LUMPALUM-623607 format. One line per 3 residues: number of its first residue (from 0); their letters; for each residue y, z, x of C-alpha. Coordinates in Angstrom, 3 decimals, always signed. Layout:
N
NUM = a = Y Z X ~ ...
//
This chain:
59
0 = mkq = +107.348 +106.350 +173.199 ~ +103.960 +106.709 +171.551 ~ +103.247 +104.273 +168.730
3 = lpd = +101.934 +105.623 +165.410 ~ +99.106 +103.839 +163.607 ~ +100.218 +101.516 +160.831
6 = esl = +100.498 +102.760 +157.264 ~ +97.277 +101.127 +156.037 ~ +95.266 +102.897 +158.739
9 = lle = +96.909 +106.223 +157.909 ~ +96.116 +105.727 +154.211 ~ +92.502 +104.909 +155.076
12 = ile = +92.262 +108.079 +157.166 ~ +93.787 +110.084 +154.320 ~ +91.172 +108.725 +151.889
15 = ivk = +88.386 +109.666 +154.304 ~ +89.818 +113.180 +154.665 ~ +90.086 +113.565 +150.880
18 = ate = +86.510 +112.360 +150.359 ~ +85.264 +114.721 +153.070 ~ +87.126 +117.629 +151.501
21 = aka = +85.659 +116.821 +148.071 ~ +82.133 +116.657 +149.513 ~ +82.610 +119.955 +151.359
24 = sem = +83.805 +121.573 +148.146 ~ +80.789 +120.192 +146.290 ~ +78.407 +121.471 +148.963
27 = yei = +80.067 +124.909 +148.832 ~ +79.525 +125.090 +145.066 ~ +75.876 +124.045 +145.467
30 = skq = +75.438 +126.700 +148.154 ~ +76.901 +129.363 +145.866 ~ +74.544 +128.334 +143.050
33 = ish = +71.502 +128.416 +145.346 ~ +72.519 +131.865 +146.578 ~ +72.987 +133.082 +143.014
36 = ntq = +69.602 +131.695 +141.940 ~ +67.911 +133.280 +144.954 ~ +69.415 +136.651 +144.083
39 = iqa = +68.244 +136.369 +140.456 ~ +64.722 +135.510 +141.585 ~ +64.657 +138.434 +144.022
42 = tkr = +65.837 +140.775 +141.277 ~ +63.180 +139.528 +138.863 ~ +60.530 +139.913 +141.564
45 = eea = +61.593 +143.510 +142.227 ~ +61.712 +144.322 +138.499 ~ +58.183 +142.972 +138.033
48 = rql = +56.915 +145.116 +140.897 ~ +58.599 +148.214 +139.500 ~ +57.416 +147.655 +135.936
51 = ngq = +53.744 +147.014 +136.435 ~ +52.970 +146.689 +140.095 ~ +52.044 +143.044 +139.602
54 = pfp = +53.222 +140.574 +142.198 ~ +55.721 +137.928 +141.195 ~ +54.011 +134.538 +140.617
57 = dd = +55.264 +132.965 +143.843 ~ +54.376 +135.897 +146.135
//
């Protein structure tokens, strides 16, 4: 019969999994914010072009 790891090892693995999940969640939120900011900048760039034909400062 296959032997399971001891409880302390399983708890250590669980902590690693929880920390990894928390980091992944944090990275997802950062990614969403970057995407949102990129969309806002693109919208502002397009509005500037439509209003006065001037390029956006970072073009």
